[in-house]
C-alpha distance (Angstrom), angle and dihedral (degrees) to the residues before:
residue distance angle dihedral
M1 . . .
S2 3.76 . .
Y3 3.72 138.0 .
Y4 3.75 136.0 -170.3
S5 3.76 112.0 -61.0
E6 3.76 137.3 163.1
I7 3.79 120.0 -124.8
E8 3.79 124.1 -145.4
F9 3.79 122.0 -169.6
K10 3.80 113.5 -145.9
T11 3.78 88.4 173.1
T12 3.79 136.7 61.2
I13 3.77 138.7 -145.5
K14 3.81 111.5 -92.9
K15 3.81 105.1 -96.0
D16 3.80 94.0 -130.5
R17 3.83 90.5 54.1
I18 3.83 102.4 46.8
K19 3.82 95.9 105.4
E20 3.79 91.2 44.3
F21 3.82 90.1 49.1
N22 3.81 92.3 52.4
K23 3.82 90.8 50.9
F24 3.81 90.4 46.9
V25 3.81 92.5 52.7
R26 3.82 93.3 49.1
K27 3.82 91.4 48.0
R28 3.82 94.9 47.2
I29 3.80 92.6 48.6
K30 3.81 89.1 57.4
E31 3.83 93.1 46.5
L32 3.79 101.6 46.6
P33 3.80 126.1 75.4
D34 3.79 120.4 -120.0
G35 3.79 115.8 -88.2
N36 3.80 93.9 38.1
V37 3.79 133.7 88.1
S38 3.80 87.0 -55.7
E39 3.81 91.1 76.2
H40 3.80 88.6 66.1
L41 3.80 94.5 40.3
Q42 3.80 88.0 51.6
N43 3.80 87.3 56.4
I44 3.83 91.2 64.7
S45 3.78 106.4 100.2
G46 3.79 96.3 -179.8
V47 3.77 152.3 -48.6
D48 3.80 120.3 -115.6
E49 3.82 127.0 -141.1
F50 3.81 89.8 -89.1
G51 3.81 92.7 55.9
D52 3.81 95.2 -107.7
I53 3.79 111.9 151.4
S54 3.81 118.7 -132.9
L55 3.78 121.2 -160.2
D56 3.78 131.3 -162.9
E57 3.80 88.3 -135.8
Y58 3.78 127.5 19.9
D59 3.79 94.3 177.3
C60 3.80 110.2 58.4
K61 3.79 142.7 105.5
W62 3.79 110.2 -65.3
Y63 3.81 102.4 -158.6
H64 3.81 97.4 165.1
E65 3.80 103.0 24.8
V66 3.83 96.3 148.7
D67 3.81 92.3 46.4
F68 3.80 89.2 49.1
I69 3.80 92.7 51.2
L70 3.81 92.2 45.5
E71 3.82 89.0 52.7
I72 3.80 92.3 57.3
L73 3.83 97.8 30.6
P74 3.84 96.6 103.1
F75 3.81 89.0 59.6
L76 3.82 97.9 48.0
Q77 3.80 130.0 100.7
N78 3.79 118.9 -135.9
G79 3.80 108.7 -74.9
N80 3.79 142.8 89.2
I81 3.77 140.8 -70.7
L82 3.79 111.0 -154.3
F83 3.80 132.6 -167.7
R84 3.80 129.7 -160.5
G85 3.80 116.3 -163.8
E86 3.79 131.9 -147.4
D87 3.80 89.4 -91.2
N88 3.85 92.7 48.2
E89 3.80 91.5 -105.1
M90 3.81 108.6 150.5
W91 3.78 129.6 -150.7
G92 3.72 135.3 154.0
Y93 3.76 153.4 154.4
E94 3.77 133.4 -101.5
I95 3.79 121.4 -142.3
H96 3.79 114.4 -152.9
D97 3.80 125.9 165.0
G98 3.79 92.5 -20.1
K99 3.81 95.0 -50.1
L100 3.78 129.0 112.2
Y101 3.80 122.1 -134.7
S102 3.79 126.2 -174.0
L103 3.79 116.7 -126.4
S104 3.78 106.3 -144.7
I105 3.80 97.6 -171.0
V106 3.78 123.4 34.5
Y107 3.77 126.2 165.3
S108 3.76 137.8 152.2
R109 3.78 131.2 -124.4
G110 3.77 104.9 -168.0
D111 3.81 106.2 -54.2
E112 3.80 92.3 -20.6
I113 3.82 118.3 99.8
I114 3.81 114.5 -147.7
K115 3.81 115.0 -158.3
V116 3.77 135.2 180.0
N117 3.80 122.5 -166.1
A118 3.79 117.8 -126.1
């Protein structure tokens, strides 16, 4: 089950892989059926020269969030991808050395994000 949540990228695409990432996204969108990971890949509107990911929508239903992150994981720098749900619940994932770790507890204190690995 999913519900509306807002995504926040605290990671970037590796600078030396930006062009490859853009090609990958275009190719995967063509290959995947609607209602799968492609719905999230289709939401990517671009990547700037710094590797920052832009989305068409940041606040939407994320049905396959883990699958989406795993699809783009090889292109990501170490960092975090955080979600905030309709009820302000926060959860997320940490990317470290090409591996994905679930963050079981995420909350904010002012501008500071507090995270605890599962």
